[in-house]
TIBADO-901660 format. One line per 4 residues: number of its first residue (from 1); their letters; for each residue x, y, z of C-alpha. Coordinates in Angstrom, 3 decimals, always signed. Layout:
// TIBADO-901660
NUM> A> X:Y:Z ~ ...
***
This chain:
// TIBADO-901660
1> XXXX> +94.141:-3.799:-45.443 ~ +92.822:-6.658:-46.594 ~ +90.364:-7.732:-48.976 ~ +87.269:-9.735:-47.637
5> XXXX> +85.060:-10.911:-50.076 ~ +81.400:-10.153:-49.654 ~ +78.311:-12.102:-49.571 ~ +77.849:-13.339:-53.216
9> XXXX> +81.356:-12.431:-54.291 ~ +84.149:-15.137:-55.247 ~ +87.896:-14.727:-54.382 ~ +89.990:-13.584:-57.271
13> XXXX> +91.246:-17.018:-58.848 ~ +94.057:-17.617:-60.876 ~ +93.104:-18.255:-64.570 ~ +94.911:-20.942:-67.016
17> XXXX> +94.449:-20.373:-70.589 ~ +96.616:-22.553:-72.570 ~ +95.591:-23.557:-76.820 ~ +97.297:-25.617:-79.000
21> XXXX> +96.704:-26.428:-82.801 ~ +96.474:-29.785:-84.021 ~ +95.563:-31.607:-86.976 ~ +94.070:-34.974:-85.237
25> XXXX> +90.299:-33.919:-87.217 ~ +87.329:-33.021:-84.181 ~ +86.423:-36.566:-83.264 ~ +89.857:-38.074:-82.596
29> XXXX> +90.825:-34.654:-80.786 ~ +87.385:-35.104:-78.562 ~ +88.606:-38.660:-77.900 ~ +91.655:-37.397:-76.414
33> XXXX> +90.582:-34.580:-74.364 ~ +87.761:-37.064:-72.816 ~ +90.687:-39.072:-71.769 ~ +92.097:-35.897:-70.414
37> XXXX> +88.946:-35.443:-67.722 ~ +89.245:-38.929:-67.100 ~ +92.911:-38.889:-66.099 ~ +92.179:-35.208:-64.452
41> XXXX> +88.806:-37.354:-62.719 ~ +90.710:-40.453:-61.421 ~ +93.883:-38.516:-60.304 ~ +92.688:-35.106:-59.051
45> XXXX> +88.244:-35.979:-58.557 ~ +87.052:-33.808:-60.768 ~ +83.843:-34.134:-62.450 ~ +82.940:-33.215:-65.633
49> XXXX> +80.402:-33.136:-68.826 ~ +79.977:-32.338:-72.274 ~ +78.404:-29.420:-73.185 ~ +78.668:-29.500:-77.418
53> XXXX> +82.305:-29.599:-78.190 ~ +83.244:-27.901:-74.835 ~ +84.414:-30.448:-71.106 ~ +82.797:-28.198:-68.175
57> XXXX> +84.818:-29.579:-65.185 ~ +84.719:-28.446:-61.597 ~ +85.894:-29.994:-58.518 ~ +83.795:-29.973:-55.343
61> XXXX> +86.472:-31.424:-53.411 ~ +89.491:-33.408:-53.317 ~ +92.943:-31.183:-54.158 ~ +91.628:-29.376:-56.492
65> XXXX> +88.963:-28.632:-54.765 ~ +87.340:-25.008:-55.921 ~ +88.541:-25.505:-59.333 ~ +86.681:-24.943:-62.350
69> XXXX> +87.474:-25.021:-66.445 ~ +86.430:-26.149:-69.924 ~ +88.198:-27.591:-72.195 ~ +87.005:-26.554:-75.911
73> XXXX> +87.357:-28.305:-79.048 ~ +88.014:-27.517:-82.613 ~ +88.833:-29.298:-86.002 ~ +92.179:-27.886:-85.390
77> XXXX> +92.468:-26.348:-81.809 ~ +92.086:-27.153:-78.586 ~ +91.910:-24.636:-75.615 ~ +92.041:-25.692:-72.079
81> XXXX> +91.039:-22.600:-69.539 ~ +91.468:-22.954:-65.997 ~ +90.156:-20.825:-62.952 ~ +92.413:-22.000:-59.883
85> XXXX> +91.125:-20.942:-56.120 ~ +92.893:-18.856:-53.877 ~ +93.774:-21.979:-52.195 ~ +96.057:-23.445:-55.372
89> XXXX> +97.110:-20.199:-56.680 ~ +100.740:-19.974:-55.728 ~ +100.856:-23.502:-57.654 ~ +99.319:-22.003:-60.964
93> XXXX> +103.095:-22.411:-62.949 ~ +103.615:-26.383:-62.374 ~ +100.074:-26.884:-63.401 ~ +100.144:-24.896:-66.299
97> XXXX> +103.518:-26.853:-66.782 ~ +101.982:-30.174:-66.700 ~ +99.147:-29.373:-68.687 ~ +100.879:-27.780:-71.354
101> XXXX> +103.351:-31.505:-71.467 ~ +99.512:-33.779:-70.940 ~ +97.851:-31.431:-73.963 ~ +101.441:-32.031:-75.895
105> XXXX> +101.139:-35.798:-75.285 ~ +97.551:-36.331:-75.839 ~ +97.822:-33.716:-79.235 ~ +101.172:-35.532:-80.587
***
């Protein structure tokens, strides 16, 4: 029997959760997180905003439509959480790899 989401229920999402330590300090790490967000905006059409030291993002259209997430920046760590919609669940592995590569380059 197939699962059908009822009104008000969201279909199951695949979550990506990546944490990395860094030695950049809070200000530089925030700048790098913003670079990541701007890159995603250009390439994937996400919208983002700062909430304290966390970037919140959503994709209302484009190739990442339905994706939500956050980039939390701390003095010595960055944590990225991405919720992929059902249609992108099959791409979780390649997306995780790309995010890890980009994060590695940004944090040095």
